C-alpha positions as CSV (number, residue, x, y, z in Angstrom):
1,M,0.0,0.0,0.0
2,S,1.3,3.4,-0.9
3,K,2.3,5.8,1.8
4,T,-0.2,8.2,0.3
5,T,-3.0,6.1,1.7
6,D,-1.7,6.5,5.2
7,L,-2.5,10.3,5.0
8,A,-5.8,11.7,6.2
9,P,-8.6,11.2,3.6
10,L,-9.6,14.1,1.4
11,I,-12.9,12.6,0.5
12,S,-15.2,10.0,2.2
13,V,-17.4,7.7,0.2
14,I,-20.5,6.4,2.0
15,T,-22.4,3.3,0.9
16,P,-25.4,2.0,2.8
17,T,-26.2,-1.6,2.0
18,H,-28.8,-4.3,2.9
19,N,-28.6,-7.8,1.6
20,R,-26.7,-7.0,-1.6
21,R,-23.5,-8.9,-1.0
22,S,-22.3,-9.4,-4.6
23,K,-23.4,-5.9,-5.7
24,V,-21.8,-4.1,-2.7
25,V,-18.5,-6.0,-3.4
26,R,-18.7,-4.7,-7.0
27,A,-19.3,-1.1,-5.7
28,V,-16.3,-1.4,-3.3
29,E,-14.1,-2.6,-6.1
30,S,-15.0,0.4,-8.2
31,V,-13.9,2.7,-5.4
32,L,-10.6,0.9,-4.8
33,A,-9.9,1.1,-8.5
34,Q,-9.9,4.9,-8.4
35,N,-7.0,6.8,-9.9
36,F,-6.8,8.7,-6.6
37,A,-5.7,7.2,-3.3
38,R,-6.6,9.6,-0.4
39,F,-10.1,8.5,0.3
40,E,-11.9,6.3,2.8
41,H,-14.9,4.2,1.9
42,I,-17.4,3.7,4.7
43,V,-19.8,0.9,4.1
44,V,-22.7,0.9,6.6
45,D,-24.3,-2.5,6.6
46,D,-27.9,-2.0,7.5
47,G,-28.7,-5.3,9.1
48,S,-27.7,-7.6,6.2
49,T,-28.2,-11.4,6.7
50,D,-26.6,-12.6,3.4
51,G,-23.0,-12.8,4.3
52,T,-22.1,-9.2,3.4
53,A,-19.8,-8.8,6.4
54,A,-17.8,-11.9,5.5
55,A,-17.5,-10.9,1.9
56,L,-16.2,-7.4,2.7
57,A,-13.8,-8.8,5.3
58,E,-12.0,-10.6,2.5
59,I,-11.0,-7.2,1.0
60,R,-7.8,-6.2,2.6
61,D,-7.5,-2.5,2.2
62,P,-7.4,-0.1,5.2
63,R,-9.4,2.5,3.3
64,L,-12.4,0.3,3.4
65,I,-14.3,0.8,6.7
66,Y,-17.0,-1.6,7.5
67,V,-19.7,-0.5,10.0
68,G,-22.3,-3.1,11.0
69,S,-25.6,-2.1,12.5
70,K,-29.1,-3.4,13.0
71,W,-31.6,-2.5,10.3
72,R,-32.7,1.1,10.5
73,G,-33.2,2.1,6.9
74,A,-30.9,3.5,4.2
75,N,-31.1,7.1,5.3
76,A,-30.1,6.3,8.9
77,A,-27.2,4.3,7.5
78,R,-26.1,7.3,5.3
79,N,-26.3,9.5,8.4
80,A,-24.2,7.1,10.4
81,G,-21.6,7.3,7.6
82,I,-21.6,11.0,7.6
83,E,-21.0,11.1,11.3
84,R,-18.2,8.6,11.0
85,A,-16.6,10.4,8.0
86,R,-13.2,12.0,8.6
87,A,-12.8,13.9,5.3
88,P,-14.1,17.4,4.7
89,V,-15.9,16.3,1.5
90,V,-18.5,13.5,1.5
91,T,-19.8,11.6,-1.5
92,F,-22.2,8.7,-1.9
93,L,-22.4,5.4,-3.7
94,D,-25.4,3.2,-3.5
95,S,-24.5,-0.4,-3.1
96,D,-25.8,-1.4,-6.6
97,D,-23.9,1.4,-8.4
98,V,-20.3,1.7,-9.5
99,Y,-17.9,4.6,-10.0
100,L,-15.9,5.2,-13.1
101,P,-12.1,5.4,-12.3
102,D,-11.9,9.2,-12.3
103,R,-14.9,9.9,-10.1
104,L,-13.0,11.0,-7.0
105,V,-10.3,13.1,-8.6
106,R,-12.7,15.0,-10.8
107,T,-15.0,15.6,-7.8
108,L,-12.3,17.0,-5.6
109,E,-11.1,19.3,-8.5
110,Q,-14.6,20.9,-8.4
111,F,-14.4,21.6,-4.7
112,D,-10.7,22.8,-4.9
113,N,-11.6,25.2,-7.7
114,N,-14.5,26.7,-5.8
115,P,-14.0,26.9,-2.0
116,S,-17.5,28.2,-1.6
117,L,-19.1,25.3,-3.3
118,E,-21.3,23.2,-1.0
119,V,-23.0,20.7,-3.3
120,L,-22.0,19.0,-6.6
121,I,-24.4,16.9,-8.7
122,S,-22.7,14.8,-11.4
123,S,-24.1,13.0,-14.5
124,F,-24.3,9.3,-15.0
125,V,-25.3,6.5,-17.3
126,S,-28.4,4.5,-16.3
127,L,-28.4,0.8,-17.1
128,K,-31.7,-1.2,-17.0
129,G,-31.7,-4.5,-18.7
130,N,-30.3,-3.9,-22.2
131,R,-31.3,-0.3,-22.1
132,R,-28.5,2.3,-21.6
133,T,-29.5,6.0,-21.0
134,N,-27.1,8.8,-20.6
135,C,-28.4,11.1,-17.8
136,V,-26.4,14.2,-18.5
137,N,-26.9,17.6,-16.8
138,R,-25.6,20.8,-18.5
139,E,-22.5,22.3,-16.9
140,A,-23.9,25.1,-14.6
141,L,-23.5,26.7,-11.3
142,L,-27.0,27.1,-10.0
143,S,-28.1,29.8,-7.5
144,R,-30.3,28.8,-4.6
145,D,-33.4,29.9,-6.5
146,S,-32.4,28.1,-9.7
147,L,-31.6,24.9,-7.7
148,E,-35.0,25.0,-6.0
149,R,-36.9,25.5,-9.2
150,A,-35.0,22.8,-11.0
151,L,-35.6,20.4,-8.2
152,V,-39.3,21.3,-8.0
153,A,-39.8,21.0,-11.7
154,Q,-37.7,17.9,-11.9
155,T,-35.7,19.3,-14.8
156,I,-32.2,18.0,-13.7
157,F,-31.0,14.4,-13.3
158,I,-30.4,13.5,-9.7
159,A,-29.7,10.2,-7.8
160,G,-28.0,9.3,-4.6
161,S,-24.7,8.4,-6.2
162,A,-24.6,11.7,-8.0
163,I,-24.4,13.8,-4.8
164,T,-21.3,15.2,-3.2
165,A,-21.2,17.8,-0.4
166,R,-19.1,19.3,2.2
167,R,-19.5,17.3,5.4
168,E,-20.1,20.4,7.5
169,S,-22.9,21.5,5.2
170,L,-24.5,18.0,5.4
171,L,-24.4,18.2,9.2
172,A,-25.8,21.7,9.2
173,I,-29.0,20.7,7.3
174,G,-29.4,17.6,9.4
175,G,-28.3,15.0,6.9
176,Y,-30.9,12.7,5.3
177,D,-34.4,12.5,6.7
178,S,-34.8,9.0,8.1
179,D,-38.6,9.3,7.7
180,V,-38.3,9.5,4.0
181,T,-38.0,6.2,2.1
182,R,-38.4,7.5,-1.5
183,M,-37.4,10.8,-3.1
184,Q,-34.9,11.2,-0.3
185,D,-32.2,12.7,-2.6
186,R,-34.6,15.3,-3.9
187,E,-35.8,16.1,-0.3
188,L,-32.2,16.5,0.9
189,L,-31.3,18.8,-2.0
190,L,-34.4,20.9,-1.4
191,R,-33.1,21.6,2.1
192,F,-29.7,22.4,0.6
193,A,-31.4,24.9,-1.7
194,R,-32.3,27.0,1.3
195,R,-28.7,27.7,2.1
196,S,-26.7,27.3,-1.1
197,G,-26.8,26.6,-4.8
198,A,-25.2,23.7,-6.5
199,Q,-22.7,22.9,-9.2
200,L,-24.0,20.6,-12.0
201,S,-21.4,18.6,-13.8
202,E,-21.9,17.2,-17.3
203,V,-19.2,14.6,-16.8
204,I,-20.5,11.1,-16.5
205,D,-18.6,9.6,-13.6
206,W,-20.7,6.7,-12.4
207,K,-23.0,4.0,-13.6
208,K,-26.5,3.5,-12.1
209,Y,-27.8,-0.1,-12.1
210,N,-31.5,-0.4,-11.6
211,S,-32.0,-3.3,-9.2
212,E,-35.2,-5.3,-9.1
213,N,-35.7,-4.3,-5.5
214,S,-35.0,-0.6,-6.0
215,I,-37.7,1.5,-4.3
216,S,-37.3,4.4,-6.7
217,G,-38.0,2.1,-9.6
218,Q,-41.3,0.8,-8.3
219,R,-44.5,2.3,-9.9
220,D,-46.7,1.7,-6.8
221,G,-46.4,4.3,-4.1
222,Y,-45.3,7.3,-6.2
223,V,-48.3,9.5,-5.2
224,E,-47.9,8.6,-1.5
225,A,-44.2,9.4,-1.7
226,Y,-44.8,12.7,-3.5
227,A,-47.4,13.6,-0.9
228,S,-44.9,13.0,1.8
229,L,-42.4,15.3,0.0
230,I,-45.0,18.1,-0.3
231,D,-46.0,17.6,3.3
232,K,-42.3,18.2,4.4
233,H,-42.0,21.1,1.9
234,P,-45.4,22.8,1.8
235,Y,-44.1,26.0,0.3
236,I,-43.8,24.1,-3.0
237,A,-47.6,24.1,-3.4
238,D,-47.7,27.8,-2.5
239,R,-44.8,29.0,-4.7
240,Y,-45.4,26.6,-7.6
241,P,-49.2,25.9,-7.5
242,H,-49.2,24.1,-10.9
243,I,-46.4,21.7,-10.2
244,P,-47.9,19.2,-7.6
245,P,-51.0,18.6,-9.7
246,Y,-48.9,18.4,-12.8
247,M,-46.6,15.7,-11.2
248,I,-49.6,13.7,-10.0
249,A,-51.5,14.0,-13.3
250,R,-48.4,13.0,-15.3
251,Q,-48.0,9.9,-13.2
252,L,-51.7,8.9,-13.6
253,I,-51.6,9.5,-17.3
254,A,-48.5,7.4,-17.8
255,D,-50.0,4.5,-15.8
256,A,-53.2,4.7,-17.8
257,L,-51.5,4.9,-21.2
258,K,-49.4,1.8,-20.3
259,G,-52.5,-0.2,-19.3
260,R,-52.0,0.1,-15.6
261,V,-55.5,1.4,-15.1
262,S,-55.9,0.0,-11.5
263,Q,-52.6,1.7,-10.5
264,A,-53.8,5.0,-12.0
265,F,-57.1,4.7,-10.1
266,S,-55.3,3.8,-6.9
267,G,-52.9,6.8,-7.4
268,Y,-55.9,9.1,-7.9
269,L,-57.5,7.9,-4.7
270,A,-54.2,8.3,-2.8
271,N,-54.0,11.8,-4.0
272,R,-57.6,12.6,-3.0
273,S,-57.1,11.2,0.5
274,S,-53.8,13.2,1.0
275,K,-54.0,16.4,3.1
276,A,-50.9,17.6,1.2
277,L,-52.6,17.0,-2.2
278,G,-56.3,16.2,-2.5
279,Y,-56.7,17.4,-6.1
280,S,-59.9,16.9,-8.0
281,L,-59.9,15.9,-11.7
282,P,-60.5,19.5,-12.9
283,Q,-57.6,20.7,-10.7
284,L,-55.3,17.9,-12.0
285,F,-56.2,18.9,-15.6
286,R,-55.5,22.6,-15.0
287,G,-52.3,21.8,-13.1
288,Y,-51.1,19.5,-15.9
289,V,-51.6,22.2,-18.5
290,G,-50.0,25.0,-16.4
291,G,-47.2,22.8,-15.0
292,R,-46.2,21.6,-18.4
293,R,-46.0,25.1,-19.7
294,W,-44.0,26.3,-16.7
295,R,-41.5,23.4,-17.1
296,R,-41.1,24.1,-20.8
297,D,-40.4,27.8,-20.0
298,L,-37.9,26.7,-17.4
299,Y,-36.1,24.5,-19.8
300,A,-35.9,27.4,-22.3
301,E,-34.5,29.7,-19.6
302,F,-31.8,27.2,-18.5
303,R,-30.9,26.5,-22.2
304,D,-30.5,30.3,-22.9
305,K,-28.5,30.8,-19.7
306,Y,-26.3,27.6,-19.6
307,G,-26.5,26.2,-23.1
308,A,-28.1,23.1,-24.5
309,R,-27.9,19.9,-22.4
310,P,-25.2,17.6,-23.8
311,A,-26.4,14.7,-25.9
């Protein structure tokens, strides 16, 4: 092992995992293969029962730090990693994703070049079956207002493994919300938007593998999850009145067009019973029209200001 690895880490990688032994080993190997040495990789095992601990124990590298715990949920595991981190910059890697070799060095360059930067959101390639999708953000330094609007309108690509932040900033906003089981990355970034903007990077530096047990990939429960997001951030409905009904209507329409009529109906009922939502069909229709127009205008504004999104 190089003497460089004996120095204090400049960046901490945090990976929560639960019963994904082979996938978390793949994730760890992608971190150890980085062309940068001064990191620590904290894997918080959230109550796995599939031999994850034994598999990781076979990896002999002092930069890999295994933290075992009882099951508390992925967000609690992420927060445990943040608390344990020794580096001033913290980045995340979900256990079913992998980094490309230059992820860490490129990430640190962004923070070194801008000492006031608090949050970086990178681009990635999404792999689902035989389908490969480049999820590329335009290169841009967003203000707090621009970040909030982009998050509310869902006009930028985000995912857990795309987020890097200064540790002190993560602690200042309270880390991840342990009550949130879906849209947790958007919820975290919405709280960041109250104190800082964010740098978007067009560089693809990791691969997202869509696992069969991924919560974010499930169709059921979207409306309930969105209702929870609005309940935690009620100002969204006040400042952007068209957006919540637009998001709900868009989901219901997509389900209906793909033949998932029962899911669309269940989603509508979940919306109606939610105190944070509760939209009628006419309200959903008006919101869909208004929200679609507002998002289109936002895309045009960002394109004019930051340039076209890379292909």
